[in-house]
C-alpha positions in Angstrom: 46.3 -31.8 16.5 48.7 -33.1 13.8 46.7 -34.8 10.8 43.5 -33.0 11.7 42.0 -30.9 9.1 41.3 -27.2 9.9 38.4 -25.3 9.1 40.1 -23.3 6.3 41.3 -26.7 4.6 37.8 -27.1 3.6 37.5 -24.1 1.7 41.0 -24.0 0.0 41.7 -26.3 -3.0 44.4 -29.0 -2.0 47.8 -28.6 -3.5 48.5 -30.7 -6.5 50.4 -33.8 -5.3 54.1 -34.0 -6.7 54.9 -37.1 -8.6 58.3 -38.4 -8.7 60.0 -39.3 -12.0 62.2 -42.4 -12.2 65.0 -42.8 -14.8 63.9 -45.1 -17.7 66.7 -46.3 -19.6 68.6 -43.7 -21.3 66.0 -40.9 -20.3 67.7 -38.0 -18.2 66.2 -37.5 -14.8 64.9 -33.9 -14.6 67.0 -31.7 -12.4 70.3 -33.6 -13.2 73.5 -32.0 -14.2 73.2 -29.9 -17.2 69.5 -29.5 -17.1 67.2 -26.7 -16.0 65.2 -27.0 -13.0 61.5 -28.6 -13.6 59.1 -25.9 -13.9 56.3 -25.8 -11.2 53.0 -26.2 -12.9 50.3 -23.8 -11.6 46.9 -25.2 -10.9 44.3 -24.4 -13.5 42.0 -21.4 -12.2 38.9 -22.3 -10.4 35.5 -21.8 -12.3 32.9 -19.4 -11.1 30.8 -22.5 -10.1 33.6 -23.6 -7.9 34.2 -20.3 -6.4 30.6 -20.0 -5.6 30.4 -23.2 -4.1 33.4 -22.7 -1.9 31.8 -19.4 -0.7 28.7 -21.3 0.0 30.4 -24.2 2.0 32.1 -21.5 3.9 29.3 -19.5 4.9 27.4 -22.8 5.9 30.3 -23.4 8.1 30.3 -20.0 10.0 26.7 -20.4 10.3 27.1 -23.8 12.0 29.7 -22.3 14.5 27.7 -19.3 14.9 24.6 -21.4 15.8 26.7 -23.4 18.5 28.2 -20.3 20.1 25.3 -17.8 19.9 23.6 -17.1 23.4 20.3 -16.0 22.0 17.9 -18.7 20.5 15.8 -18.1 17.5 17.7 -16.2 15.3 17.4 -17.1 11.5 20.0 -19.3 10.0 20.5 -16.7 7.3 21.1 -14.0 9.8 23.7 -15.8 11.8 26.8 -15.5 9.5 26.7 -11.9 8.8 25.8 -11.0 12.6 28.2 -13.6 14.1 30.7 -10.9 15.6 28.1 -9.5 17.7 27.3 -12.6 19.6 30.6 -12.9 21.4 30.9 -9.1 22.1 30.4 -8.5 26.0 27.4 -6.0 25.6 25.5 -8.9 23.8 26.2 -11.4 26.6 25.2 -8.7 29.1 21.9 -7.8 27.0 20.9 -11.4 26.9 21.4 -11.8 30.8 19.5 -8.6 31.4 16.5 -10.2 29.1 16.7 -13.4 31.1 16.5 -11.6 34.3 13.7 -9.4 33.4 11.5 -12.5 32.3 12.1 -14.2 35.5 10.8 -11.0 37.2 8.4 -9.6 34.9 6.2 -10.2 32.0 8.3 -9.3 28.9 6.9 -8.7 25.3 7.4 -10.5 22.7 7.8 -13.9 24.0 11.3 -15.3 23.5 10.4 -17.3 20.3 9.2 -14.2 18.6 11.8 -11.6 19.6 13.6 -12.4 16.3 10.8 -13.1 14.0 12.1 -10.7 11.6 15.1 -13.1 10.8 12.8 -15.8 9.6 10.7 -13.7 7.2 13.6 -13.7 4.5 17.3 -14.1 4.0 19.3 -11.0 5.0 20.6 -10.8 1.6 16.9 -10.6 0.2 15.8 -7.4 2.0 14.7 -4.7 -0.2 12.9 -2.2 2.1 13.7 -1.2 5.9 11.2 0.5 8.0 12.6 1.3 11.4 10.5 1.4 14.7 11.6 2.2 18.0 9.9 -0.2 20.9 7.7 -3.1 20.6 4.1 -2.8 21.5 3.8 -3.5 25.3 0.3 -4.6 25.6 -0.8 -8.4 25.7 -0.7 -10.3 22.5 0.4 -7.4 20.4 4.2 -7.5 19.6 5.5 -10.7 17.6 8.9 -9.2 16.3 8.0 -7.0 13.6 7.7 -3.1 14.1 4.3 -1.8 13.6 2.6 -5.1 13.3 0.6 -6.8 15.9 -0.8 -10.5 15.8 -4.2 -11.4 15.0 -7.0 -10.8 16.3 -5.5 -7.7 18.2 -6.9 -4.6 16.3 -4.3 -2.5 14.6 -2.9 0.4 17.0 -3.5 3.8 16.0 0.1 4.3 14.1 -0.9 1.3 12.1 -4.3 2.6 11.4 -2.7 5.7 9.9 -0.2 3.8 7.8 -3.2 2.0 6.1 -5.1 5.3 5.8 -2.0 6.6 3.8 -1.8 3.2 1.9 -5.4 3.5 0.7 -4.5 7.1 -0.8 -1.0 5.8 -2.3 -1.6 2.4 -3.7 -4.4 1.8 -6.2 -6.8 -1.3 -4.9 -5.5 -1.1 -1.3 -8.1 -1.8 0.9 -7.9 -2.3 4.8 -7.0 -6.1 5.5 -9.0 -6.1 8.7 -6.1 -7.1 10.8 -2.6 -5.8 12.0 -0.3 -8.6 10.8 2.3 -7.4 8.3 4.0 -10.7 7.9 2.9 -10.5 4.1 5.3 -7.6 3.7 8.0 -9.1 5.7 8.2 -12.2 3.5 8.5 -9.9 0.3 11.8 -8.5 1.8 10.4 -5.6 4.0 12.4 -5.6 7.2 10.2 -4.4 9.7 13.0 -3.7 12.7 12.6 -2.1 15.9 15.6 -0.4 17.4 14.8 -2.1 20.9 13.6 -5.8 20.5 11.9 -6.4 24.1 9.9 -4.7 26.6 8.4 -4.9 30.2 4.6 -5.3 30.1 2.9 -1.7 30.3 5.9 0.0 30.4 7.2 1.7 27.1 11.0 2.0 26.5 11.6 -0.1 29.7 14.5 -1.9 27.9 15.9 1.0 26.3 19.8 1.5 26.4 20.5 -2.1 27.4 22.2 -3.2 24.3 19.6 -3.8 21.9 20.3 -0.3 20.1 23.8 -1.5 19.4 22.8 -4.9 17.9 20.3 -3.3 15.7 22.8 -0.8 14.6 24.9 -3.6 13.7 22.1 -5.0 11.6 21.6 -1.7 9.5 25.3 -1.2 9.3 25.5 -4.8 7.5 22.7 -3.9 5.3 24.3 -0.6 4.4 27.6 -2.0 3.6 26.8 -5.2 1.9 23.5 -4.4 -0.1 22.8 -2.2 -3.0 19.4 -0.1 -3.9 17.8 -0.7 -0.5 15.0 1.5 0.4 14.9 2.9 3.8 11.6 4.2 5.0 12.6 6.6 8.3 9.5 7.8 10.0 10.0 10.3 12.7 13.3 11.8 14.4 14.3 8.5 16.1 14.5 6.5 13.0 16.0 9.2 11.2 19.0 9.6 14.0 19.4 5.7 13.7 19.7 5.9 9.9 22.1 8.8 10.0 25.0 6.5 8.9 23.3 5.3 5.7 25.1 5.6 2.6 22.9 8.0 0.4 24.9 7.2 -2.6 24.3 3.6 -2.4 20.7 3.4 -1.1 17.6 5.4 -1.0 16.1 7.1 2.0 12.6 8.3 2.5 12.2 10.4 5.5 8.7 11.9 6.9 7.2 12.3 10.5 5.9 9.4 12.4 2.4 7.9 11.7 1.6 8.3 15.4 -1.7 10.5 15.7 0.3 13.2 17.6 2.5 14.1 14.4 0.7 12.2 11.3 -1.0 15.4 10.0 2.3 17.0 9.8 3.6 15.1 6.9 2.9 11.6 7.1 -0.3 11.6 5.3 0.4 12.5 1.3 4.1 11.1 1.6 3.3 8.7 -1.0 6.2 6.6 0.4 5.0 3.3 -0.5 4.6 3.9 -4.2 7.9 6.0 -4.2 9.5 3.0 -2.6 8.1 0.8 -5.6 9.4 3.2 -8.3 12.7 3.3 -6.6 12.9 -0.5 -6.3 12.2 -0.6 -10.0 15.1 1.8 -10.8 17.3 -0.7 -8.8 16.0 -3.6 -10.9 14.2 -5.2 -7.9 10.6 -6.6 -7.9 8.3 -4.1 -6.2 6.3 -4.8 -3.0 2.7 -5.8 -3.2 1.4 -3.9 -0.3 -2.1 -5.2 -0.6 -0.7 -8.5 0.1 -1.3 -9.1 3.9 
């Protein structure tokens, strides 16, 4: 519509208005006969503060637009802009339809308001460590949107118990917290991301290959391309396959077997991934994780 500002106009500095000069007495009019054409004055360069303000305003506007168009409720505001392109893709629309249909016919975990818990723990730009899981826990009151983590008062599952055992050997003064809620890590910048974000009750992998893998691949890809010095902890063949595209010159990758009772004795015990992660974060100039803070 004529006269209506476009979104772009909010982020680009307005052009300087031309001021006409009127002849005054014997003053020669610029551009008249025998004179050179007036020089166009360049606007002064924007300061770093102005450029940063423009960037923040643009990002905030994109987040508002994404929030109005995203078909999945509950995604944290700091993740909307970076992931906005995914929400309009056909696979994501189909995925949301599939999950909605599953919830009408079956019990699905985690509940809708906890599917994207991982986006509310910290901003996408504050992520320092990435731990990749496969599938949410499929028992009642377990899954709450963070891989390997369970809600209180549910007892820690076997894989998490093994994680705690390794921590007690690797991190000085670590003691079993008496619960399985890993929110304390997530708030420090540990992204606890499952490849698949929902599951039908008591049916492991029931929502596999419905679209979640493509979405979480996009999350890993954004972090890989837009962050530096992240530590990826890839436990088991599934996580290692998902992390195959990580730029290992730009980020740190720690690999070992899964902490499941079936494989934990083949290399997870004694891997010292938690202390190694903190050493790597220090080399990147980042604050280490307090693994005891649960």
